[in-house]
Each structure stands twice: as structure tokens, then as C-alpha cells.
N, C-alpha and C positions, 0 to 999 in steps of 0.2 A: 191234142190230148182228148180222149173220149170221156165224156161225162157219164158216169154210171150212178144210178140211183139205187138205193137199197133200203130195206126196212131194218133199222138197227135200234139199239137201245138208246141212241142219242135222241134227245128231245129238242128238235129244231137245231141240231148241231151244224155249225158253220165251219167248214174246214178250208184252209188255204193251202194248196199243194206247194211243195218246195219249188221255188223259182217260178211258179205259174200262178198268177192271180185268178184262180178258178174257184168259184164258190159252190159248195155242195150243200143242198138242202135235203136233209135226211128225215124221213117220216118217223114219227114216234111209234112206239110199239115194238114188239118182238117178232122175229120171223127169220127167214133164210136170208143170207147175205151172199150176193154174187161176188162182189169185190168192192172194197172201199178204196184201197190204194194199190198201186202196182207192187207185186211181190218183191221186186228188186229195190224198192225204196229202202234207204239206209237210215234216214233221219227224219224225225218229225219235230222240228224245232222252230217252225214258222207259225205255230198255232198259239203262241204266248200272247196273253192280254187281249184276246178277241171277244171276250164275254161269251164264250161258248157255254151252252147249257146242256142238260141231260146227264147221262151216266157214261162211264168208260165202256167202250164196246169190247166184248170178249174176243171179237174177231181180229183184234190186233195180233193175236197169236199166230195167225196165218202168214204174217209178214216175216218170213224166215230170214230175210236179209237185214231186217231192222236192227240198228245198233244204238239208237238214241230216241227217247221219248221225252219231250219237254212240253207239258201242257200247263205251265205255270200261269197264275193270275187269270183264271177263268171262273166260271160259275158252275163247274161240274160237281155233281153230287153222287151219292151212292157209295158203294164199296169198291175195293180193288178186285178185279176179276181174278179167279184162281188160274185161269188159262195163261195169265202173264208169266207163269212159271215155265212155260215152254219157250219163251223168248231167250235170245242170246245177246241181250242188250248190255251196254256198258254204263248207260246213264238213264235213270228214271227220276224225273222231276215233276212233282204234282203240287208245287208250292202255291199256297193261298187259293185253295178251292174250298169245296164243302164236302170233301171225302169223309166218310164215316166208317164205323166198324173197325175191326182189328186188321192187322197186316196178315194176309193169309199165309199159311205155312208153305204153300206151293212156291211162293216167291223165293224161298231159300234154295230152290233148284237152279237159280240163275247164277251159275258159277263164274260168269264173266263180268258180273256187276262191279263197277268201280266207284259209282257215285249214286247215292240214294238221298233225295231231298223230298220230304213230305211235310215240311213245316207249315204251320198256319192252317191246319185242318182239325176236324173234330173226331179224332180216332178214339179208340177205347182199348182196354187191355194193357198188357205189359210189353216190354221190349222183347221180341221173339228171340229164342235161343239160336235159331238157324243163321242169324247174322254172323255168328262165329265161323260159318263155313265159307264166307266170302273172303278168300285169301288175297284177292286183288283190290279190296275195298280201300278207296283213297279218301272219300268224303262221306260222312254220315251225319245228316242234319235232320233231327226229329224235334225241332224246336216248337214249343207251343202247340202240342198235339193232344194234350190231356191224357197222356199215357201215365200209368201208375206203377207201383211196386219198386223193386230194387233195380239198381244198375248191375247187369250181369258181369261177373268177373272176367269173362272172356273178352269184353270190350277192350280191356287193357292189354290183351295178348295179340291183337291184330297188328302185325308188324308193319303192314303197308299203310295204316291209317295216318293221315296228316291233319284232317279237320274233323272234330267231334263237337256237336252242339246238341245238347239235351236240355237246354234251359227252358224254364217256365212250363214245366210239367208238374206232375204230382208224385215225384219220385221221393224215395226215402232211403235211409241207410248210407253207408260210406261210399266214397268214390274209390273205385279200384285203382291199383297201381298201373300206371301207363308205361308200357315197355317200348313203345315205338319211339325211336330216336328222331324220326322225321316229323313228329307231331308239333305243329306250330300254332294251333288254335284250339282252345278248349274252353267251353262255357257251359256250366252246369249250375242250376239253383234248385232248392228244395222248398216246396210249399210257400212260394212267393217271396222267399228271402232274396234281397237284392244283393248284387255284387257290385263293387265299386271299381271303376276303371282308373288307371293312372293317366291322367290327362296330359302329363308331360311327354308321353310316348304315343298317344293316339291322335294327336292333332293340335293345331295352334289355338291360341286363345285370342279373342278380340275384345277391345274396349272402345266404345264409342260414346262420346258425350254429345247429346243432342242440344242441350241448352245449359244455361247456368243453373237451372232448377232440377234437371233430370239427367241421369246417365244410365247406361245399361252395359252389361257384359255378357257376351255370348261365347260358349265354348263347345268344342267337339266338331266332328266331321260326319256328314251323312254317309252311312255305309253303302258302298257300291255306287255313289254318285258324288264325286268330288266337286263337280261344278254346279251343285244345287243352289237354288235361289233362296235367300233367307227371308224374303218377303213372299208370303203364300199367295199364289194367284187364285182367283175365285173361279170355280168350275160350276157354280150354281148361283142362282139369284137369291142373295141373302135378304131376309126380311129384317126390318128394324132400321136403326140409324145407318148413315152412309158409311161410317167407319167399319161396319161389319163386312164390307166388300173386300177388304184386305186384312192381313194379319201378320204378325211377327212370328217367324219360325226359329227353332233352334234344334240342333241334333241331339244335344245332351242336356244343356242347361242354359237358361237365360235369367239374369238378375237385373231388376230395375231398382234404381236408387232415387229416392227423393232427397234432395240436398237442402241444407240451410233451413231446416224446419224448426218451428218452435216446439218446445217441450209441451207435451199434452196428449190428449186422446183424439184420435182421428177415425173417420169412417172411410174404409177402402172398398171401392167397388171395381170388380174385375169383369170385363166384357169379353164374351166368347161367342164364336160362331164357327161351326165346322163347315168349311167351304171347299174342301179338297176331295170329298167323296160325293157320290151320286146317291139318289134315293130311289133308283129303279132296280129292276131285277137283272142287274148286270154285274160283271166282275168288280167294277169300281165301287160298288156299294158294300163290298165285304170288308172294307178297311175298318180297323178299330184303333183309334188314337187314345192312349191311356198315359196319364202323367200325374205328377204330384205338385202341389203348390204349398209353399210355406211363406209366412209373413213374420218378419222380425225373429226368424229362427224357429217359429212354431208351425207345425204342419196343420194347415187348415183344410186342405182338400187331398184326399188319398185315393189313388186309382181313379182319377177324375176322367170321365168319358164325356166329351162335349155333346156328341150326337145323342147319347143316351139321356143326358140331363135335359136336353132341349127337345126330346121326342122327335128327332129328325135332323137332317142336314140343312144348312142354309138358314137356320133359325137363330137369331140373336138372343142370348140369355145373359143374365148378370148374376154375380155372386157377391153378396154384401157381408162385410165384416165391420161391426159397428164400434168396437172398442179396441182399436190398435194403438198401443202406447208408444210414443217416441220420447225416450228419456234423454237422448243426446241431441243430435241435430240431423240424423239420417234415418230414412225409412227404407227398408229392404224388402223387396218382393221377389221371391225365388220360385221359378217354374223349372222342373227337372224331370227328365225321362228316366224311369227305373227299368227299362228293358221290356216293358209289357206292351201288348198289342201287336199289330202287324207292322211290317217294315217295307213291304214291296207292293202295296196296293194304293192307288192304281198304277204306281210305278215305284221303282226303287228309290229310297230316300224320303218317302212320305211317312213320317212318324215324328215323334218328339213333341214337346210343348208348343202350343199355339195360343196366341192372345191377340185380341183386336184393339182393346183400349183399356186404360186405367184411369179411374177418377178417385181423387183423395180430397176429402173435405174435413175441416176441423170440427170437433164437437164442443168448441168453446167460442165465445164471442171474440172477434178480432177487432181491436181498437184501431181503426184506420185514422191515420193522421196524427196520432198521439205517440209520445215517447213512452217506452216501457220503463219500469223501475230500474232495470239493469242499465238501460241507455242513459237514464238521468244520472245514475251513480258514476258511470264511466265518464260522462261529460263533466261532472263536478270534479272528479279526480284530475282529469286532464287539464281543466281550466285552472284549478287551484295551483297545480304544480307549475304550470306556465306562468301564472301570476306571481308566485313566490320567487321564481327565478328572475323575472323581470325586475321585481322590487329589489332583489338582492344586488343585481348588476347596477341598477341606478344608484343604490346606496354606495356601492364600492366606488363608482365614478364621482360621487359627491353631488349628484343632482337632487338628492332628497335629504332632508334633515332627519336625523335619527329620532328626534322627538315626535315628529308627525307620524312616522311609521309605527312606533311603539304605541302611541296613543290610539291609533285607529285599528291596529291589528292585534292588540294585546290578548284578546280572547282566543286567538288561534295560534299564538306563538308557543313553541316548545320552551320548557323552563330553562334548558341550557343556553338557548339563544337569547331569551329575555334577560338572563342574569349575566352571561359572559360573552354574548355575541358570537357563540360557537355554532355555526350553521352546517348541518350535514343532511344527508338524505333522510335520516330518522326524524329530523324536524318536520319534513313534509308528511311523514307517517303520522306524527302527532296531530298536525293540522287536519289531515284527512279524518282522523278519529273524531275530532270536534265537529267537523262538517257532517259526518255520518250520524253522530248523535243528534244534531239539529234536524237532519232530514227525517229521522224516525219520530222525533218528538214534535216536530213542527214549531219549535221555539228557538230563540236566539240564545247562545251560550252566555253572552255578556249582559243581556237585558232581562233575562228571565230570573225572577226571584220568587220561588213558590212560597217561601216563608221569610220573615225578616231576618232570621238567623243564618239563612243560606246565601252564599255569595254568588256562585255560578251554577249553571245547569250541570256542568260536569261534576261539581261537588254534590249536588243532589242525586246524580246518577250513582255515585259511589255509596251514598247512604242507602239508597233503595237496593243496590246490589248486595250490600251487607245484610239487609233485612229480608232478602229473597223476594222482593216485590219489584224487580226491574221492569216488568211489563207495564207498570204504571206510567212509565215515560212515553209509551206509544201515544201518538197524536190522538186525542179523544175524538176528533172529527171522524176517525175511521170506524168508531163504534167497535163492533165485533167482526167486521168484514176485513180480516187480515189473517195471515198465516202466523200463528204464534211461534212456530219453530223458526221461521225465517226472521221474524222480528228479534227473537232472542239471539240468533246468530249475529245479526247486525249490531245489536247492543253490546254483546260481549266482545265483538271485534273492535268496536269503538273504544271500549275500556282498555283492551290490550294495546291499541295504538296510542292511547294517551297515558301510558305508564310514565311516571316521572323520570325513570332511568332510560336513556336512549338504548342501551344495550339489551334491555328487556323487551323493546318494541319489535314486532315482526318487520321483515323487509316488505317493500311494496309488492314484490312478486308473490310473496306468501299471502299478502292481503288479498290479491286478486284470486289466488287459488282457494282461499277461504270463502270468498264471495261466490265462487263457482261451485262450492261444495266438494272440491277435490280433496281437501284436507280438512279435518275437524277444527272447530274453534274451541279452544280451551277457555273455560270461564276464568277470568282473572281473580286472583286472591287479594282481597283488601282486608287488612287487619288493623284495627285501631284499639288503643287502650280506652277503657272507660274514663271519661273526664267530664268536666262541666261543659255542657253544650254551649252556653253563652260565651264562656271564655274562649273556647276553641274557634268559634266562628268570628268572634271579635278579632282574634289573632289573624285569621284569614283576611279580614278587611284591612288590618294594618299592614299585613304583608303586601297586599295589592298596592296600597298607597305608597309604601316605602320603596317597592320595586320600581314604580314609575319615577320617583325622585332619583333613585340611583341610576337608572337608565339615562335620564337627562344629563346627569353629571358625567356619565360614561362617554357620551357623545362629544363632550368638551375637553375631557382630560383622560387620555389613554393610560397615563401612569396610574390613575386611580383604578382603571379597569384591571390592570395587572395585580394591584393590591387586593382588589375584591376577589379576583380569580384565585389568588394564592391564599388569602386569609378567610374568604367566605365562600367556599365551593358549595354547589347544590348537591346534596348527598341523597342517594336513593332512599335510605331508611329514615331520614329525618330532615327537617329544614333547619339550617343554621346560617344566619346572615349577620355579619358584623357591619357596623357603621363605617363609612369611608374615613371619617375622622375618628381615630381610635381614642383621642383625648377627650372627646365630647361625651361625657357620661350621661348627658341628658338627651341623647339621641333617641328617636322613636324606636330605633332598632333594638336598643337595649331592653326596652319594655317588650318589644316583640319577642325577643329570645326568651324572656321570662314566661310569656304567654304560651309559647310553643314548646315549652320544656317537656311536656308529656305527649306531644303529637308524634306518632310513629306510623308512617304509611309504608306498606310493603306490597 
């Protein structure tokens, strides 16, 4: 094959002839052309992705046998020569170059054209009307070309058209009706509006859990490259930390999840470096990666271009977000491609979100080695329930005397169990309420007596609740360093759990939901009639003493228990306790009933 040199409009154009690895160095400037390629050449499809520079030579029109021109993914600039209208080609592909200007009207004379691809260039003007003359047109792709104005109505009348892509331009107006029955691909957007794919039909979804703390989900398939690698290889020496040398890729979307995180404010730092493009004057430097980033559902980066933000490729940069709130236990970081940028530079499938590393740090002090309040409450609940069950089983087996149990645990016993020996799960709820009250106040229920007339901590809590001063129960050692809303929730919950009526106490599952804030805590209603304070609290003291005596008698005489259960039940709205010996008028209980005649708790 003879090497022919010519002065053409190519600036250092390097051409690889079909099937022959022969390089042509063509001088810059304009002049006569003897011959660039043999006239019988039918295809120029071996010149893709060779970083060719310069402009398109008008002399291609002399190749009368030429049927295909594919100069995709090069560095060719300038406009499309008008002489191309003399060609009888079926395919013209100038994808991902630097072609500018409008599409010349002479191109409309190519009646044999079946495929036109000029996407990824910087054209101007509108979609030319002469495209309607191409009756054999099968594929028309003018994606991301900066063309403007309306979509011509004739586009929908091209019966042979199967693929139409006019997306990411500056088009306005309606989409014309498509009459082609063979059309199987249509993509159009206006002024940057995004279109959403149905991922159930475009490709599989993947879920990978890297560790117990992190997980990620990647969706989509790379267009034109089904075997693409989801770990980006570095094509340049990235500056910065070592992790900038590789990156996670995703064709459509990638979500990172931080798991089992504490509720609070966090600082999220995202690390990026564009490592798949070059920074020289070659075709691989023309790529543009554009994607969006959202954190916890809020868009934090829109149309993000790593190379532009970093002022070059291979440069590590970070994006900080200082007040990211985690209300549950999961942090979500979502990177997604909205269809913008290039898709075939330096190769097909090079697009979509890319990230090198993620750093998440709390904006609050982490108490290492200490139990949280929630953990303490959970441990107390579990421990007390287990202890209550053990004591109950031992009592049933006869290993423990009833007198000892009542004496040592009277402050935590539910009224129905203390008076009738009736044990249910609601008795545990009552006990938990007492424990919760002790935790908040830092005081013991049975030992604490704020004033001489008050018997128990629980009694004092009801008085303060009625006065609207329930927060006075909070442990004074906390000072003002506590959350009043959470303290009120715990105090009201404690009063709900210690309701004298078992049926009015919440279940333990409801208690847990209230602690977690899933359901609201209703403030308990405590209504008492006005009465002499000294008489009322004196009655409480007698009630306590008399209850201990009757419980001791109960453990020795079960018949007496039935009599007490039948004749002296514990009633929700009032206290009414009769003596075991109904003939003994001098019983302390008789005086107790007189003292409690006006007591009414609801």
C-alpha cells in the first residue's frame, strides 16, 4: 500500500486504514489534495477512539464508493463540511467530538442515509427540516448537542425510524405523535428535566453488605457494555490519599447505608477523584461525568462534576455536610445519574456516579464504655421481670415464706397481688412503673418521705401531678442538664403503669413503644376530693400496716384469703378493706374504713 502525503485540513490527523496498520501524518493548513484514501474504499470505521485532531476534510466527498463514516470518540473540531452532501453513505457517526456549528443543509441531499449519530458535540441551531427527506432513516441520535427550538412534526412521520434520541438539548414544545410502528427507543427531555427509568425492565439490582455497619445497593446496567467493571480503574495518578486510586462506579444509582447509628447530628464527608479521564489534548479528556447526590432524601449536590470541582482529573476533593440528622438508626447516602454528561468517552459505559470514600463522624460526644439511659432502662426491665418470675416460682414451690417476700418487696408489689395474691403480667407493669419513678427521681419508693404526712414516693408523685409540678421529682443532682420532654414522658408513663386498676395499665409492649416515642404517653388523670390532709395520710399509714398483717395471715390460712377476696376486694375508685374477723369491731380496719371514707382515686 502506497503512502500518500497531502496537505489537508487535518491538524496532525492520524488515520489507520481499514485492515492495514498504516499511519498517515497529514500536515496542517489548506491546499490541494492528491488522494487520502483509495476511491474504492467503502468504510471508514477503524478510526474510532484514536485521539485524532484537526477538522473534517472536505475531500472525503471524492470517495464515491464510501458507504460508512465513523469517527466517534476523537478530538475533531470545526464544522461538518458542506461537501458531505455529495456522499452516498448510509452511516455517519461523529459521536463525542468537538464538532460545532449547525448541520449544513447540503447534508439533506444524502438520500441513502440510514443512521445519523452526532451526540456529544457542541452544535447550534435547530433540528433541520431536511431530515424529513431521509425516507430510509433508521436511527437518529442528536443527544446532548445543544440544539434548540421545537421538535419538527415530521419526525413522527418517518415510517422507517426505529431509534430516536433527542435528550438533553434545549428543546421546547410538545412531542409530536410517532407513527412508526417499529420505534423501540425514544428518549426526549426539555430544559434539563429528568426522565425516570423503570428499573424492573432495564436491568437487575444488586445488594451487597460489606460489614455489619455498612451496606450498599447498586442498580442499572451500563449502556453498550454489559460486562463493565463496577470498580473504576485509575487511568491517571491521583493526588491525595491512597483511596483516591480506586472508586465505586454505578450505571444508574448507588446507595450507601450506615446501619445501627445513634440518633443525632453527624458530619458526612464525601471523597471524590475523577480517575477515568485524561488531562491532555486527546479524545479521552472530553468526557464529562455529571450526577446528583442526596443525603437522607435531601439533594445536596446537583449536576455535580468532579473534574470541574477539582479543577482537573486525578485530584482528590471532599464535600462536607456538617449537620446531617439521623432520627432513626439508618443513614442513607444516594448518588444517582440523571442522564447528563457523556456516556462513551473514553469508552462506552464510562458514566454515572463515582465515589472514592465516605467518612461519617458524630457531632456529639460519644460516651465510651458507659451504658446509655435506654440501655439502663432495658436492663432494669429485663432484670426485674426475670426476678419477679423467679420469686413467684419459688413461692409456688414453697421454698420461700410469704411473709419475707411481702416484707421486702412491698414497695414494688401491685395492689391486686398484695391484697389477693393475684399475679398477672400487669403486676410486672406496676413494678416497672415504680422502678421508672425511682430512676427519674434518684430516690427509693419505700424509704423516701419528703414530708411527714407523705407515705411513699409514689404518693408524692400523685400529689405533684395534681398540682402540675411533676418535674419536681426529677433527680436534683441533674440540675438543668436534662430533657424536660423526655423526663415528663417517663414520669407520666410511670404513673400510668402504677394505676391501681390492672385493666387500666398499659401492656409491656405498649410501654416499650411509649419509651421509643412510637406512641404518645397520655398524662394520667388523678382526681381526689378535698379532705383533711392529716387524716388522709394517716389513713395511708394504717392501710400499709394493716395490709402487712393481713398478708401474713393469708400465708397461713387460705380460707381467710377467699373471705378477704370476696368481702374486701380492691376497687379501682376507692379503698374498702374489711377485717378478717368480722366480729371484731375493734379491728384497726374498722377505723381505717372510717378514715378512708372520703378517699377516691381514679
